[in-house]
C-alpha positions, 0 to 999 in steps of 0.5 A, a space after each residue: 197031417 191032412 192027407 188025402 182019400 183017393 180019388 182026391 183033387 191034385 192042383 198044380 202050379 204052372 211055371 217050373 212045374 208043369 211047364 219050362 216057360 223061362 225062355 219066353 218070359 225071358 225073350 218078353 223081358 229082353 224085348 221090353 228092355 230093348 224098347 226102353 233102352 235098358 241093357 238085357 238080362 240073361 236067361 239065368 237072371 230072369 228064371 230066378 225072379 219067376 214065381 211070385 207073379 208079374 209084378 214081383 218079376 218087374 220089381 226085381 227086374 227094376 232093381 237088377 237094372 236100376 230102372 225107376 219104379 216110376 218108369 216100370 208101369 210102362 214097362 209092365 204094360 208093354 210086357 203084357 202085350 207080349 206075354 199073352 201070346 208068349 207060347 213058341 218057346 214054352 215047354 212042357 217038362 217030360 211026361 207031363 202029359 202022360 201023367 195028367 192023363 194017368 192021374 185023371 183016368 184014375 179019377 183025380 180031378 185036376 186043378 191048376 193054381 198059378 201066380 201067372 196071370 189068367 190070360 197068359 195061363 189059358 193061352 198056354 194050356 190051350 197051346 198044349 192041348 190040355 186046358 181041358 183036363 183041368 176042372 179049375 184055373 186060378 190064376 194070379 189075377 183071379 183074387 186079389 191075393 197071390 200065393 204064398 197066401 192060401 186064398 188062391 189054393 183054396 179057391 182052386 180046390 174048392 172049386 173041385 169039390 174039396 172041403 172049403 175049410 179042410 180040403 183032402 187034396 194034393 198040391 204039386 209045385 216047385 217053388 218056395 211060394 208053393 210050399 208055403 202056400 200048400 203048408 198054409 192051407 194045409 195040404 201034402 205038397 210035392 215038389 218037383 225038383 227041376 223047377 225054379 226054387 232057390 232054397 234046398 228042397 230038404 229046407 222046404 216043408 213037402 210031403 214028397 220030392 220027385 225029378 220025373 213026372 212019372 213017379 207021381 202017380 205013385 207018391 199020389 196014391 202013397 199020400 192016399 194010402 197013408 189015411 188012417 
């Protein structure tokens, strides 16, 4: 197993990992549905569609609402105009900012690898004043591929100085997309249990699971100490 020496890069997913963005995404989705005279969806429904990027989000919305694929292009365009500035309902998960600071202070270079488009990603990081903590940010439209393809995570790791073919690093996420992506690289995967996944944690490949970000620095240290 490819584990890492400290201090090593630590890359994070965004939605469902560092931030609870489902309320903002839900509000944007329902604003679009109202515009196109389609019945609204519940927060739980929309939360269940998050993780694969906006195209998959709207494909699932189309299936749930019976919307014709031809109309989804205009809906997606309308959604994106709202999504780029959707920050008012999004919250950092508890202890995220403090934990990022601890990892940075210990010498870990930090990155983001998300299926969220780059512009909204940067907007939400700026909103919370944490963008400067991340040395590399890969969004869902930064490359032709999206997670679970390993290419976006490899790009983030390479941008942080990891070896392109055998990176020593850690990926932190919350979903099936993240677990599969980390396994494909491969790097150790640490899963946040309060995110947007559908699969039980014990059925996903992972190095460690945690439900409070205050536990993450010690998990990173343990992964580093297990080398050799």
